[in-house]
N, C-alpha and C positions, 0 to 999 in steps of 0.2 A: 373447538378440541380438535386436534390432529386425527385424521381418519384412522391412523395406524394404532392409536393408543388403546381402544377396545381390544384389537386383535393381539397386542402385546400383553394387554392385561390377562385375557383369556389364555394366552400361551404359558405365561409364569404361573397363573392360577392353577392350570391343569396339571403343571408339572409338579407343583406342590401338593396337589391332591393325589398324584400318582405316588409320590414318595411316602406320604402318609398312610395310603392304601397298602403299599408294599410293606410297611412296618407291620401292619395287621395280618398281611398274607403270610410273611416269612414266621411270624409268631404262630399262626394257626396251623400252617403246613408242617412245622416241626412236630407239633403236638398230634397231627393226624399220623405222621410217620411213626411216633412213639406208639400210638394206640393200634396200629395195624402191624406192629412189630418189624419196622423197616429201619435199617441203619441209616447214619447220616449220608453215606454215599449214595444210596438209592433215593433217599428223601430229596437230595438235590438234583440228581441226574433224571429222575423219573416224575416224582410228584411235583416238585416245585417247577421243573422245567416244563412239564406237560401243562400245568395250569396256565403259565404265562405265555406259552407259545400257542396255545389253543385258539385265542381270539385271532392271532395273526394267521393261523391256518384257515380259519373261517373266512378272513378277509380274502385270502388267496382263492379259496374255493368259489366264493360269491363272484370274485372278478372274473375267473376262467368259465364258470358256468354260466352266469347271468349277465355277463358283459355284452352290449349290444354291438359293439364295434371291435375291431381287431386291436385298436389302440387300448380299449378297456381291458381286453384279455391280457395283452402285453404287460399290463401293470401287475397282474399276478404273477407272470414269469419273472418279471424284474424283482418282485417281493421274495420269491423262491431263491434268488441268488444274492440279493442284497442283505438279507438278514444274516446269514452266515459270515459274510464279510465283516460286518459290524461286530458280530459277537467275537469274532477271531482277532480283532484288532481293538476297537474302541472299549469293548467290555472288559477285556483283559487289562487294558491301559488303566481303566478306572480303578480296577483292584490294586494294581501297583501304585497308583497316585494316592489312593486312600491309605494304603500301608505307609507310605512316606509321609502323609500329613499327620496321621495318627501315631507316628514314630514307632512303628511296629514292624517286625521282620517275620518272615515265614519260619516256623520252627524247624530246626534241623535235628530231626529224631527218625528213628527206624520206621515209625508209623508214617510220618510225613513222606518218606521216600517210598513206602508202599503205596501211598495215595498217589504220588506222582507216577508210578509205574502203571497203576490203574488207569490215570489220566491220560497217559501216553497211548495206552491201548485204544481208549475212546477216539484219540485224535487219528490213530491209525485206521480205526473203523470209518470214521468220518472222511478221511482223505481218499479211501478206496472207493467209498460210494459216491463221492463228489467227483472223482475223475470219470466214472461211468456216466453220471448225469450230464455232465459237460460234453463228453463224447457224443452222447445221444443228441445234443443240441446242435451238432455240427453235421449231421447226416439225415437223409430222409428215406424212410421205407415203411413198407404197409402196416407191419404190426407193432410199430412203435407205441402206440397207445396201451397195448395189453402188457407193457413192460412196467406200467405204474404199479401193478400188483406186486411186482418184484421189490419195488421201494417200500411198499407197505409191510411186506413180508421182512424185509431188513430191519425195518424198525421194531416190528414184533420180536425178531431174534435179540435185538438189543434190549429191549424191554425185560424179556425172560432171563437174560443174562444179568442184567442189574438187579432184578428182584431176587434172583437165586444167591447173588454174591452179598446182598445187603445183610448185615447183622446188627441187632439192637446194641447201642452203646448204653447201657443202663446207668453208667456212672455220669453220663453227661447231664448237667443240670440245665433244665429249660426255665426260661421266664415264664411267670404265670400267664395263662391265657388272658388276653385283654377283655375278653367278654365275661371271663369269670375270675378277676383279679384276686379275690379272696380264698380261692380254692387251691390247694397244693396240686390236687389232681383233677382236671377239669373234666366234665362230662364229654363223651364222645360227640354227642349231637352238637354241642357248643363249638368244639373245634372244627367240626366239618362247616357248620353254619358260618362261623368267622371266616374261614378260608373262602368259601363260596361267595360271601358278601363281599369281601375284599377283592376277589377276582373280579367281580361284576363292576365294581367302582373303577378298578384298573383299566377295564375294557372300556368303559364309557369316558373316562378322562383321557385315555390314550387316543381315542377317536377325536376328541375335541382338539388335543394337541396336535395331531397330524392335520386336521381341517384348518387351524389357525396358521400352521406352517405353510400349507398349500396357499393360504390367502396372502401370507407375508411375502412368500417368494417373488411373484409377479410384481408386488409393490416395490421391492428392492431390486428389480431388474434381473433376477435370476431366471434363466430359461426353464421351462416345465421339465425338460429332459434331465437337465442338471439336478433340478430339485428332486425329481423321483429317485435319481441314482445316488445322489450325494446325502441328502438331508432326511428324506422320508424313511429310509431304513434305519437311521439313528433314532428317529422318533419312534418307530414301531418296536424297537428292541430296548427301549428306554425301561420298561418293567424288569427285564432280566438283568440290566445293568444296575439299576437301584437295588435290587435284591442282593446282588453280590456286594454292593457297596455296604449295605446295612450288615450283613453278615461278616464282612471284614471288620467293621466297626466294633462288633460284639466279639471278635476273635475267632470266629468260626470260619477259618480258611478253607477247611474241606467242603463245607457247604457251598460257599462262594464259588469256588473253582468247579465243583460239581455241577452246580446250576447252569454255568455258561456252558460247560461240555455237553450236558444233557440237552439243552436248548439247540445247540448246534446239530446234534444227531436228528432231533425233531424236523428242524429247518431243512437238513439235507434229504429227508425222506417224504414226509407227508405232504408239503406243498409241491414237491416235484411229482409225486404220483397224481396230484390233481392237475398239475400242467401237462403231464403226459395223456392223461385221460381226455382232457378237453381242449387242447390246443396242439398246433404242430410242433411245439417245443423246438424252435429253431432261434438260435442265439445270434444277436447282432455284434458288432465290434465292441460296444461299450460293454455289453454282458460279458463277452469273452475275455475283455481286459480285466473286469471285476473278479471273474473266476480265477484268472492267473495270479492275481494279487492274493487272493484267498488261499489258493494252494501254497503259495509261498509262505503266508503267515501261518497256516496250520502245519505245514512242514517244519517250520522253525519251532513252533510249540511241541510238535511231536519229538523232536531230537532234544529240546531242552528238558522236557519232562522225563524222557527216557533216561538221560545222564544225570538228572538230578541238579541242573544248573539254573533251575527257576529262582529268581530273586525279585524283589520289588521293582528294581531298576529295569530288569529285563522285561518285566511285564508291562510297565509304563512305556518302554520303547516300542511295543507293539503298535501304538498309535501311529508310528512313522510309516507303517504299511499303508494305512488309510490316507495319510497326507500324500504318499506317492501315487496312490489311486486317484486322488482328487486332482492332483497336478496333471497327470497323464490324461484324465478324462476330460479337463478343460481345454488342454491342447487338442485332443481329438476332436472336440466339438468346434473349437475355433478353426481348426483346419478344414 
């Protein structure tokens, strides 16, 4: 048997487990949002995004705090920058591609336009915070670590804004809770338990997926630096992407787009705070390139959300930003 076969089997198997766990997670988190009287927007931007981004934030924390070498700590810094790039490009592209494959379009209603305006403000928040975090990575000064608290406060402000804005949509029908399929209104404990268990499975399966990808890269001749910057962020953001795909398939576009937007806000603040607290937070050329592409992609989303030009084709084309990043990064490393 070829030595790569077990690695590929584990890679595909863990991806399938992540997808199935995401089915349980999105079903559970919707019921949790209903139980605590949170609307769809906040369910996507806060509850779902926080749940799926928490494991990645923990990984960043472990890398920067307990990393024994500078290279290991730099993995955490790279994760804090690679995640938003993937979310702003690949995740949105998967939403658009799913719409095309399901032969669906984003609804053109007043409510949808209001959702787009809210999401454009989220992109604006992200862009402002992201510019500051990149600027900090280009300079050296003594009190830089203390600024990590500012990023945590920024997410706290975003959290408060979203929770105050969220309103319950009582008319929205939810699928029966998978842990209690015969009850129209499941128990709160069951909804919370299903969400937490699904999140745990996602975390474990994601670690298996990333480990197999790390093993597959060298076997295919991919340099570790390119693997860390190009493929690892896609693997770590897989749960958010699959959540969005599932919600689009169910026709819940607001939840899908809000989940990506909320995850981007977490990635822009919490991992950055850990990086500022425990590393010099200095960016090399590859990370600066990724940051520039991220700002271009988010700026594009900000403008299209603002003017209401979002379409399934536009979302799908966001993948071109990641293709451009991959091409430039390969040229940079080969040079």
